[in-house]
C-alpha atoms as an extended CHARMM CRD file, in Angstrom:
* protein
*
       249  EXT
         1         1  MET       CA             88.4530000000      108.2080000000      116.0840000000  PROA      1               0.0000000000
         2         2  LYS       CA             89.0730000000      105.2130000000      118.3690000000  PROA      2               0.0000000000
         3         3  ALA       CA             92.2750000000      103.1640000000      117.9290000000  PROA      3               0.0000000000
         4         4  PHE       CA             90.3100000000      100.1050000000      116.8710000000  PROA      4               0.0000000000
         5         5  GLU       CA             88.4180000000      102.2190000000      114.1960000000  PROA      5               0.0000000000
         6         6  LYS       CA             91.7910000000      103.4750000000      112.8690000000  PROA      6               0.0000000000
         7         7  TYR       CA             92.9770000000       99.8350000000      112.6830000000  PROA      7               0.0000000000
         8         8  PHE       CA             89.8350000000       98.7730000000      110.8290000000  PROA      8               0.0000000000
         9         9  GLU       CA             90.1680000000      101.6440000000      108.4830000000  PROA      9               0.0000000000
        10        10  GLU       CA             93.8380000000      100.8820000000      107.8060000000  PROA      10              0.0000000000
        11        11  LEU       CA             93.2400000000       97.1970000000      107.1310000000  PROA      11              0.0000000000
        12        12  GLU       CA             90.1380000000       97.8420000000      104.9320000000  PROA      12              0.0000000000
        13        13  ALA       CA             92.3300000000      100.1740000000      102.8320000000  PROA      13              0.0000000000
        14        14  ILE       CA             95.1080000000       97.5670000000      102.5710000000  PROA      14              0.0000000000
        15        15  VAL       CA             92.6620000000       94.7810000000      101.4820000000  PROA      15              0.0000000000
        16        16  LYS       CA             91.0230000000       97.2530000000       99.0090000000  PROA      16              0.0000000000
        17        17  LYS       CA             94.4290000000       98.0580000000       97.4690000000  PROA      17              0.0000000000
        18        18  VAL       CA             95.1600000000       94.2780000000       97.2030000000  PROA      18              0.0000000000
        19        19  ARG       CA             92.0120000000       93.7170000000       95.3240000000  PROA      19              0.0000000000
        20        20  GLN       CA             92.5380000000       96.7530000000       92.9980000000  PROA      20              0.0000000000
        21        21  THR       CA             96.2000000000       95.9360000000       92.1900000000  PROA      21              0.0000000000
        22        22  GLN       CA             96.7300000000       92.1920000000       92.3530000000  PROA      22              0.0000000000
        23        23  ALA       CA             94.1190000000       90.7110000000       90.0400000000  PROA      23              0.0000000000
        24        24  GLU       CA             96.5120000000       89.8630000000       87.1890000000  PROA      24              0.0000000000
        25        25  ASN       CA             99.0250000000       88.0730000000       89.4090000000  PROA      25              0.0000000000
        26        26  ILE       CA             96.2320000000       86.3400000000       91.3500000000  PROA      26              0.0000000000
        27        27  MET       CA             95.1660000000       84.8080000000       88.0610000000  PROA      27              0.0000000000
        28        28  LYS       CA             98.7400000000       83.8410000000       87.1370000000  PROA      28              0.0000000000
        29        29  ALA       CA             99.2930000000       82.2190000000       90.5060000000  PROA      29              0.0000000000
        30        30  ALA       CA             95.9990000000       80.4140000000       90.4030000000  PROA      30              0.0000000000
        31        31  GLN       CA             96.8810000000       78.9680000000       86.9590000000  PROA      31              0.0000000000
        32        32  ILE       CA            100.0990000000       77.5750000000       88.4020000000  PROA      32              0.0000000000
        33        33  LEU       CA             98.1220000000       75.8980000000       91.1970000000  PROA      33              0.0000000000
        34        34  ALA       CA             95.6160000000       74.5810000000       88.7140000000  PROA      34              0.0000000000
        35        35  ASP       CA             98.3130000000       73.1430000000       86.4880000000  PROA      35              0.0000000000
        36        36  THR       CA             99.9850000000       71.5810000000       89.4700000000  PROA      36              0.0000000000
        37        37  THR       CA             96.7600000000       70.0350000000       90.6420000000  PROA      37              0.0000000000
        38        38  GLU       CA             95.7920000000       68.8100000000       87.2260000000  PROA      38              0.0000000000
        39        39  LYS       CA             99.1300000000       66.9720000000       87.0470000000  PROA      39              0.0000000000
        40        40  GLY       CA             98.4810000000       65.3540000000       90.3950000000  PROA      40              0.0000000000
        41        41  GLY       CA            101.0690000000       67.5030000000       92.1470000000  PROA      41              0.0000000000
        42        42  LEU       CA            101.0730000000       68.9750000000       95.6390000000  PROA      42              0.0000000000
        43        43  ILE       CA            100.9350000000       72.6290000000       96.6360000000  PROA      43              0.0000000000
        44        44  TYR       CA            103.5560000000       73.3370000000       99.3190000000  PROA      44              0.0000000000
        45        45  GLY       CA            103.1250000000       76.3450000000      101.5870000000  PROA      45              0.0000000000
        46        46  PHE       CA            106.2850000000       77.6290000000      103.4230000000  PROA      46              0.0000000000
        47        47  GLY       CA            106.6410000000       80.4750000000      105.8180000000  PROA      47              0.0000000000
        48        48  THR       CA            108.8480000000       81.0420000000      108.7780000000  PROA      48              0.0000000000
        49        49  GLY       CA            108.1450000000       83.1620000000      111.9060000000  PROA      49              0.0000000000
        50        50  HSD       CA            104.6870000000       84.6410000000      111.8750000000  PROA      50              0.0000000000
        51        51  SER       CA            104.2780000000       83.8920000000      108.0900000000  PROA      51              0.0000000000
        52        52  HSD       CA            103.8490000000       80.2280000000      109.0490000000  PROA      52              0.0000000000
        53        53  LEU       CA            100.3730000000       81.2670000000      110.2210000000  PROA      53              0.0000000000
        54        54  VAL       CA             99.2880000000       81.6460000000      106.6700000000  PROA      54              0.0000000000
        55        55  VAL       CA            100.4600000000       78.1810000000      105.8470000000  PROA      55              0.0000000000
        56        56  ASP       CA             98.6520000000       76.7350000000      108.9390000000  PROA      56              0.0000000000
        57        57  ASP       CA             95.4890000000       78.4130000000      107.8110000000  PROA      57              0.0000000000
        58        58  ALA       CA             95.1500000000       76.3720000000      104.6670000000  PROA      58              0.0000000000
        59        59  PHE       CA             96.2520000000       72.9980000000      105.8840000000  PROA      59              0.0000000000
        60        60  TRP       CA             93.5650000000       70.2940000000      106.3800000000  PROA      60              0.0000000000
        61        61  ARG       CA             91.1110000000       73.1720000000      106.5610000000  PROA      61              0.0000000000
        62        62  ALA       CA             87.4530000000       73.5440000000      105.7110000000  PROA      62              0.0000000000
        63        63  ALA       CA             86.9000000000       74.8580000000      102.1620000000  PROA      63              0.0000000000
        64        64  THR       CA             90.6120000000       74.3310000000      101.1790000000  PROA      64              0.0000000000
        65        65  PRO       CA             92.1830000000       71.9590000000       98.7010000000  PROA      65              0.0000000000
        66        66  ALA       CA             93.4290000000       68.6640000000      100.0910000000  PROA      66              0.0000000000
        67        67  ASN       CA             96.5730000000       68.7330000000       98.0800000000  PROA      67              0.0000000000
        68        68  TYR       CA             97.8280000000       71.6820000000      100.0460000000  PROA      68              0.0000000000
        69        69  VAL       CA            100.8640000000       70.8270000000      102.2380000000  PROA      69              0.0000000000
        70        70  ALA       CA            102.0640000000       72.8950000000      105.2100000000  PROA      70              0.0000000000
        71        71  LEU       CA            105.8130000000       72.8990000000      105.5670000000  PROA      71              0.0000000000
        72        72  LEU       CA            106.0390000000       73.6910000000      109.2470000000  PROA      72              0.0000000000
        73        73  GLU       CA            109.6210000000       73.4210000000      110.4200000000  PROA      73              0.0000000000
        74        74  PRO       CA            109.2390000000       73.7700000000      114.2870000000  PROA      74              0.0000000000
        75        75  SER       CA            112.5620000000       75.5090000000      114.7490000000  PROA      75              0.0000000000
        76        76  ALA       CA            111.6330000000       78.2570000000      112.2530000000  PROA      76              0.0000000000
        77        77  THR       CA            108.0040000000       78.8500000000      113.0760000000  PROA      77              0.0000000000
        78        78  GLY       CA            108.3410000000       80.1110000000      116.4890000000  PROA      78              0.0000000000
        79        79  ASN       CA            105.5530000000       77.9520000000      118.0190000000  PROA      79              0.0000000000
        80        80  GLN       CA            108.1830000000       77.0070000000      120.5830000000  PROA      80              0.0000000000
        81        81  GLU       CA            111.1460000000       79.1760000000      121.6320000000  PROA      81              0.0000000000
        82        82  ILE       CA            110.0050000000       81.9370000000      119.4230000000  PROA      82              0.0000000000
        83        83  THR       CA            113.0670000000       84.2510000000      119.7180000000  PROA      83              0.0000000000
        84        84  LYS       CA            115.2520000000       81.3920000000      118.4240000000  PROA      84              0.0000000000
        85        85  SER       CA            113.1920000000       81.1570000000      115.3310000000  PROA      85              0.0000000000
        86        86  TYR       CA            114.5920000000       84.5060000000      114.1510000000  PROA      86              0.0000000000
        87        87  TYR       CA            118.1150000000       83.0880000000      114.0420000000  PROA      87              0.0000000000
        88        88  VAL       CA            116.9200000000       79.8830000000      112.3780000000  PROA      88              0.0000000000
        89        89  GLU       CA            115.0320000000       81.7250000000      109.5920000000  PROA      89              0.0000000000
        90        90  ASN       CA            118.1990000000       83.6790000000      108.9750000000  PROA      90              0.0000000000
        91        91  THR       CA            120.4690000000       80.6460000000      108.7630000000  PROA      91              0.0000000000
        92        92  TYR       CA            121.7710000000       79.5860000000      105.2850000000  PROA      92              0.0000000000
        93        93  GLY       CA            120.9050000000       76.0680000000      104.2770000000  PROA      93              0.0000000000
        94        94  ILE       CA            117.5520000000       75.7190000000      106.0420000000  PROA      94              0.0000000000
        95        95  GLY       CA            115.4370000000       76.6960000000      103.0300000000  PROA      95              0.0000000000
        96        96  LYS       CA            117.3910000000       74.3700000000      100.7440000000  PROA      96              0.0000000000
        97        97  LEU       CA            116.9960000000       71.5590000000      103.2400000000  PROA      97              0.0000000000
        98        98  ILE       CA            113.2560000000       72.1000000000      103.4940000000  PROA      98              0.0000000000
        99        99  VAL       CA            112.8970000000       71.6960000000       99.7040000000  PROA      99              0.0000000000
       100       100  ASP       CA            115.2060000000       68.6920000000       99.3970000000  PROA      100             0.0000000000
       101       101  TYR       CA            114.0470000000       66.9090000000      102.5500000000  PROA      101             0.0000000000
       102       102  HSD       CA            110.3520000000       66.9680000000      101.4450000000  PROA      102             0.0000000000
       103       103  ARG       CA            111.3750000000       65.8410000000       97.9810000000  PROA      103             0.0000000000
       104       104  ILE       CA            109.3890000000       68.5480000000       96.1870000000  PROA      104             0.0000000000
       105       105  THR       CA            109.4370000000       68.0570000000       92.4620000000  PROA      105             0.0000000000
       106       106  PRO       CA            108.6520000000       70.1440000000       89.3430000000  PROA      106             0.0000000000
       107       107  ASN       CA            105.2560000000       68.4790000000       89.2820000000  PROA      107             0.0000000000
       108       108  ASP       CA            104.6250000000       70.3700000000       92.5400000000  PROA      108             0.0000000000
       109       109  CYS       CA            104.6370000000       74.1010000000       93.3100000000  PROA      109             0.0000000000
       110       110  MET       CA            105.4470000000       76.3040000000       96.2720000000  PROA      110             0.0000000000
       111       111  ILE       CA            103.7240000000       79.2750000000       97.8390000000  PROA      111             0.0000000000
       112       112  ILE       CA            106.3560000000       81.0330000000       99.9720000000  PROA      112             0.0000000000
       113       113  ILE       CA            105.1840000000       83.6510000000      102.3610000000  PROA      113             0.0000000000
       114       114  SER       CA            107.3960000000       86.3000000000      103.8450000000  PROA      114             0.0000000000
       115       115  ASN       CA            106.2280000000       89.8150000000      104.6120000000  PROA      115             0.0000000000
       116       116  SER       CA            109.7450000000       91.2920000000      104.3420000000  PROA      116             0.0000000000
       117       117  GLY       CA            110.8780000000       88.9270000000      101.6000000000  PROA      117             0.0000000000
       118       118  ASN       CA            114.2750000000       89.3530000000      103.1510000000  PROA      118             0.0000000000
       119       119  ASN       CA            114.9430000000       86.5600000000      105.6160000000  PROA      119             0.0000000000
       120       120  ILE       CA            117.4310000000       83.8740000000      104.4880000000  PROA      120             0.0000000000
       121       121  ALA       CA            115.3880000000       80.6610000000      104.7650000000  PROA      121             0.0000000000
       122       122  PRO       CA            112.4880000000       81.7410000000      102.5740000000  PROA      122             0.0000000000
       123       123  VAL       CA            114.8180000000       83.1940000000       99.9540000000  PROA      123             0.0000000000
       124       124  ASP       CA            116.9870000000       80.0180000000      100.0400000000  PROA      124             0.0000000000
       125       125  ALA       CA            113.8640000000       77.8560000000       99.5830000000  PROA      125             0.0000000000
       126       126  ALA       CA            112.8680000000       79.9300000000       96.5390000000  PROA      126             0.0000000000
       127       127  LEU       CA            116.3500000000       79.6560000000       95.0830000000  PROA      127             0.0000000000
       128       128  ARG       CA            116.4720000000       75.9420000000       95.5310000000  PROA      128             0.0000000000
       129       129  ALA       CA            113.0270000000       75.4900000000       94.0620000000  PROA      129             0.0000000000
       130       130  LYS       CA            113.9940000000       77.4130000000       91.0440000000  PROA      130             0.0000000000
       131       131  GLU       CA            117.1740000000       75.2870000000       90.6090000000  PROA      131             0.0000000000
       132       132  LYS       CA            114.8830000000       72.2240000000       90.6270000000  PROA      132             0.0000000000
       133       133  GLY       CA            112.3390000000       73.6910000000       88.2050000000  PROA      133             0.0000000000
       134       134  ILE       CA            109.6200000000       74.0290000000       90.8770000000  PROA      134             0.0000000000
       135       135  PRO       CA            107.2320000000       76.9990000000       90.2300000000  PROA      135             0.0000000000
       136       136  VAL       CA            107.2950000000       79.5540000000       93.0820000000  PROA      136             0.0000000000
       137       137  ILE       CA            104.5080000000       81.9430000000       94.1340000000  PROA      137             0.0000000000
       138       138  ALA       CA            105.6120000000       84.6290000000       96.5930000000  PROA      138             0.0000000000
       139       139  ILE       CA            103.2970000000       86.4360000000       98.8800000000  PROA      139             0.0000000000
       140       140  THR       CA            105.2610000000       89.5080000000      100.2280000000  PROA      140             0.0000000000
       141       141  ASN       CA            105.2080000000       93.1970000000      100.8150000000  PROA      141             0.0000000000
       142       142  VAL       CA            106.9490000000       94.7110000000       97.7500000000  PROA      142             0.0000000000
       143       143  GLU       CA            107.3120000000       98.2900000000       98.9960000000  PROA      143             0.0000000000
       144       144  TYR       CA            108.5720000000       97.0460000000      102.3530000000  PROA      144             0.0000000000
       145       145  SER       CA            110.9770000000       94.5380000000      100.6790000000  PROA      145             0.0000000000
       146       146  LYS       CA            112.3940000000       97.2840000000       98.4340000000  PROA      146             0.0000000000
       147       147  TYR       CA            112.9230000000       99.5670000000      101.5110000000  PROA      147             0.0000000000
       148       148  LEU       CA            114.9460000000       97.0080000000      103.3880000000  PROA      148             0.0000000000
       149       149  THR       CA            118.6970000000       96.4330000000      103.1630000000  PROA      149             0.0000000000
       150       150  CYS       CA            119.2050000000       93.0660000000      101.5190000000  PROA      150             0.0000000000
       151       151  LYS       CA            120.4230000000       90.2920000000      103.8960000000  PROA      151             0.0000000000
       152       152  HSD       CA            121.0960000000       87.4720000000      101.4080000000  PROA      152             0.0000000000
       153       153  LYS       CA            124.7050000000       87.0590000000      100.2250000000  PROA      153             0.0000000000
       154       154  ASP       CA            123.4460000000       86.7070000000       96.6140000000  PROA      154             0.0000000000
       155       155  GLY       CA            121.8370000000       90.1470000000       96.7670000000  PROA      155             0.0000000000
       156       156  VAL       CA            118.2840000000       88.9330000000       96.1670000000  PROA      156             0.0000000000
       157       157  LYS       CA            115.0420000000       89.0430000000       97.9840000000  PROA      157             0.0000000000
       158       158  LEU       CA            112.0550000000       86.6700000000       97.6740000000  PROA      158             0.0000000000
       159       159  MET       CA            110.3470000000       88.9150000000       95.0470000000  PROA      159             0.0000000000
       160       160  ASP       CA            113.4780000000       88.6950000000       92.8630000000  PROA      160             0.0000000000
       161       161  VAL       CA            113.2740000000       84.8780000000       92.6770000000  PROA      161             0.0000000000
       162       162  ALA       CA            109.6300000000       84.0000000000       92.4840000000  PROA      162             0.0000000000
       163       163  ASP       CA            107.7370000000       83.2640000000       89.3040000000  PROA      163             0.0000000000
       164       164  VAL       CA            104.6950000000       85.2510000000       90.4700000000  PROA      164             0.0000000000
       165       165  VAL       CA            104.7780000000       87.9750000000       93.2300000000  PROA      165             0.0000000000
       166       166  LEU       CA            101.5870000000       88.6970000000       95.1270000000  PROA      166             0.0000000000
       167       167  ASP       CA            101.9320000000       92.0300000000       96.9640000000  PROA      167             0.0000000000
       168       168  ASN       CA            100.1230000000       92.2410000000      100.2790000000  PROA      168             0.0000000000
       169       169  CYS       CA            100.2090000000       96.0310000000      100.0500000000  PROA      169             0.0000000000
       170       170  SER       CA            100.8880000000       96.1390000000      103.8370000000  PROA      170             0.0000000000
       171       171  ALA       CA            102.4950000000       98.9550000000      105.8160000000  PROA      171             0.0000000000
       172       172  ILE       CA            106.2470000000       99.4310000000      106.0710000000  PROA      172             0.0000000000
       173       173  GLY       CA            107.2420000000       98.1160000000      109.4880000000  PROA      173             0.0000000000
       174       174  ASP       CA            104.0230000000       95.9720000000      109.7030000000  PROA      174             0.0000000000
       175       175  ALA       CA            102.2610000000       98.5000000000      111.9830000000  PROA      175             0.0000000000
       176       176  ALA       CA             99.0070000000      100.3460000000      111.4200000000  PROA      176             0.0000000000
       177       177  VAL       CA             97.9340000000      102.7720000000      114.1720000000  PROA      177             0.0000000000
       178       178  ASP       CA             99.3890000000      105.9180000000      115.5880000000  PROA      178             0.0000000000
       179       179  ILE       CA             98.3060000000      106.6480000000      119.1240000000  PROA      179             0.0000000000
       180       180  ASP       CA             98.8460000000      110.1340000000      120.6570000000  PROA      180             0.0000000000
       181       181  GLY       CA            101.4400000000      109.9490000000      123.4660000000  PROA      181             0.0000000000
       182       182  PHE       CA            102.7250000000      106.5840000000      122.4150000000  PROA      182             0.0000000000
       183       183  GLU       CA            106.0980000000      106.3980000000      120.6650000000  PROA      183             0.0000000000
       184       184  MET       CA            105.3260000000      103.6390000000      118.0640000000  PROA      184             0.0000000000
       185       185  LYS       CA            102.5820000000      102.4370000000      115.8390000000  PROA      185             0.0000000000
       186       186  VAL       CA            100.5520000000       99.3490000000      116.9440000000  PROA      186             0.0000000000
       187       187  GLY       CA             98.5090000000       96.6880000000      115.2630000000  PROA      187             0.0000000000
       188       188  SER       CA            100.1500000000       94.4060000000      112.7190000000  PROA      188             0.0000000000
       189       189  THR       CA             98.9990000000       94.5710000000      109.1530000000  PROA      189             0.0000000000
       190       190  SER       CA            100.4220000000       91.7070000000      107.0780000000  PROA      190             0.0000000000
       191       191  SER       CA             98.6320000000       88.5190000000      108.2220000000  PROA      191             0.0000000000
       192       192  ILE       CA             95.1640000000       89.5430000000      107.0380000000  PROA      192             0.0000000000
       193       193  PRO       CA             96.1270000000       90.4660000000      103.4450000000  PROA      193             0.0000000000
       194       194  ASN       CA             98.4760000000       87.4290000000      103.3170000000  PROA      194             0.0000000000
       195       195  ILE       CA             95.6690000000       85.0220000000      104.1460000000  PROA      195             0.0000000000
       196       196  TYR       CA             93.2570000000       86.9920000000      101.8660000000  PROA      196             0.0000000000
       197       197  LEU       CA             95.6710000000       86.5210000000       98.9140000000  PROA      197             0.0000000000
       198       198  GLN       CA             96.3610000000       82.8060000000       99.5660000000  PROA      198             0.0000000000
       199       199  ASN       CA             92.5900000000       81.9730000000       99.8100000000  PROA      199             0.0000000000
       200       200  ALA       CA             91.9550000000       84.0710000000       96.7040000000  PROA      200             0.0000000000
       201       201  ILE       CA             94.3340000000       81.9840000000       94.5580000000  PROA      201             0.0000000000
       202       202  LEU       CA             93.1170000000       78.7530000000       96.0370000000  PROA      202             0.0000000000
       203       203  CYS       CA             89.4880000000       79.7250000000       95.2870000000  PROA      203             0.0000000000
       204       204  GLU       CA             90.3820000000       80.7700000000       91.7530000000  PROA      204             0.0000000000
       205       205  MET       CA             92.2760000000       77.4710000000       91.2180000000  PROA      205             0.0000000000
       206       206  VAL       CA             89.1140000000       75.5520000000       92.0150000000  PROA      206             0.0000000000
       207       207  ALA       CA             87.2090000000       77.7180000000       89.5470000000  PROA      207             0.0000000000
       208       208  ILE       CA             89.7960000000       77.0930000000       86.7460000000  PROA      208             0.0000000000
       209       209  LEU       CA             89.7910000000       73.4420000000       87.3000000000  PROA      209             0.0000000000
       210       210  THR       CA             85.9530000000       73.2430000000       87.3700000000  PROA      210             0.0000000000
       211       211  GLU       CA             85.7500000000       75.1860000000       84.0520000000  PROA      211             0.0000000000
       212       212  LYS       CA             87.9460000000       72.3490000000       82.6290000000  PROA      212             0.0000000000
       213       213  GLY       CA             85.7210000000       69.6580000000       84.0400000000  PROA      213             0.0000000000
       214       214  ILE       CA             88.2500000000       68.6420000000       86.7190000000  PROA      214             0.0000000000
       215       215  HSD       CA             86.8820000000       68.1500000000       90.2090000000  PROA      215             0.0000000000
       216       216  ALA       CA             89.2480000000       69.5370000000       92.8710000000  PROA      216             0.0000000000
       217       217  ASP       CA             89.7470000000       67.7530000000       96.1930000000  PROA      217             0.0000000000
       218       218  VAL       CA             88.3360000000       70.1370000000       98.8170000000  PROA      218             0.0000000000
       219       219  TYR       CA             87.5150000000       69.4440000000      102.4640000000  PROA      219             0.0000000000
       220       220  TYR       CA             84.1440000000       69.9660000000      104.1230000000  PROA      220             0.0000000000
       221       221  ASN       CA             83.9800000000       71.7440000000      107.4330000000  PROA      221             0.0000000000
       222       222  GLY       CA             84.4990000000       69.3000000000      110.2060000000  PROA      222             0.0000000000
       223       223  HSD       CA             81.3240000000       70.2280000000      112.0550000000  PROA      223             0.0000000000
       224       224  MET       CA             79.3310000000       69.8190000000      108.9040000000  PROA      224             0.0000000000
       225       225  ALA       CA             80.9450000000       66.4180000000      108.4870000000  PROA      225             0.0000000000
       226       226  PHE       CA             80.0740000000       65.5270000000      112.0600000000  PROA      226             0.0000000000
       227       227  MET       CA             76.3760000000       66.1130000000      111.2050000000  PROA      227             0.0000000000
       228       228  ASN       CA             76.4270000000       64.6460000000      107.6930000000  PROA      228             0.0000000000
       229       229  GLU       CA             77.7500000000       61.0870000000      107.0250000000  PROA      229             0.0000000000
       230       230  GLU       CA             78.2590000000       61.7850000000      103.3350000000  PROA      230             0.0000000000
       231       231  PHE       CA             80.4690000000       64.7510000000      104.1230000000  PROA      231             0.0000000000
       232       232  ALA       CA             82.4060000000       62.7590000000      106.6970000000  PROA      232             0.0000000000
       233       233  ASP       CA             82.9580000000       60.0030000000      104.1970000000  PROA      233             0.0000000000
       234       234  HSD       CA             84.1200000000       62.5490000000      101.5910000000  PROA      234             0.0000000000
       235       235  ASN       CA             86.7490000000       63.9280000000      104.1100000000  PROA      235             0.0000000000
       236       236  ASP       CA             87.9100000000       60.5070000000      105.0510000000  PROA      236             0.0000000000
       237       237  ARG       CA             88.4460000000       59.5230000000      101.4690000000  PROA      237             0.0000000000
       238       238  LEU       CA             90.5760000000       62.5780000000      100.9230000000  PROA      238             0.0000000000
       239       239  VAL       CA             92.6870000000       61.8620000000      104.0120000000  PROA      239             0.0000000000
       240       240  ASP       CA             93.1590000000       58.3470000000      102.7560000000  PROA      240             0.0000000000
       241       241  LYS       CA             94.0590000000       59.5900000000       99.3520000000  PROA      241             0.0000000000
       242       242  TYR       CA             96.8500000000       61.8790000000      100.5830000000  PROA      242             0.0000000000
       243       243  PHE       CA             97.8840000000       60.3310000000      103.8450000000  PROA      243             0.0000000000
       244       244  TYR       CA            100.9830000000       58.6410000000      102.4070000000  PROA      244             0.0000000000
       245       245  ARG       CA            101.9280000000       61.5150000000      100.2180000000  PROA      245             0.0000000000
       246       246  ILE       CA            101.7340000000       64.3290000000      102.8070000000  PROA      246             0.0000000000
       247       247  ARG       CA            104.1700000000       63.6090000000      105.6130000000  PROA      247             0.0000000000
       248       248  ASN       CA            102.3660000000       65.5640000000      108.3520000000  PROA      248             0.0000000000
       249       249  LEU       CA             98.7760000000       64.8100000000      107.5220000000  PROA      249             0.0000000000
């Protein structure tokens, strides 16, 4: 079997396991998002390092809710000076600062993404959110998190703090493929199921709201809007609605 076929096989197995095991918590998480949206609150996504890619994926994006906010702290995302981001995401106080600086309230909620669930900033953000009564959804790797030695001084990981935990069922060490003659596995495994889970709960949120007769704010694809004036006006209205509420819109 080719290496790429092994990778496809591994990722397909991970996504299948997510679907088979996470349905109950997907529904719980989606209900939190629906409750937040019904109250007029914002959904804040937060991830450091490569987990920020999951947050980026849902922000001002086609087919995603307009009340989703990406918390992208440049020093912690790794977009610039990536090796520095490791130290920042393991610095106490950063997570608390993110929650407080953005004035997140109990009417809002947070989706915090961390494959390990063990870095300081995501855990601190979850702890601060819980102190303030803000619902927290974690997307993490439960088996991997249990395997790791705890970093946080309070002896907790992200999965210990969150109200709902979504398990990405990814590989320990975040690597998929063995290659004969090569000393380590290759092919990361966590980003795909993380994005899969986040989109799943966002879709289910819209379904819950629709069943209640509540119309969710969702963006059209930009290319569709370019070709359809009605779609373009729709997107523009949503940007106007949230522009002064979402700092980085």
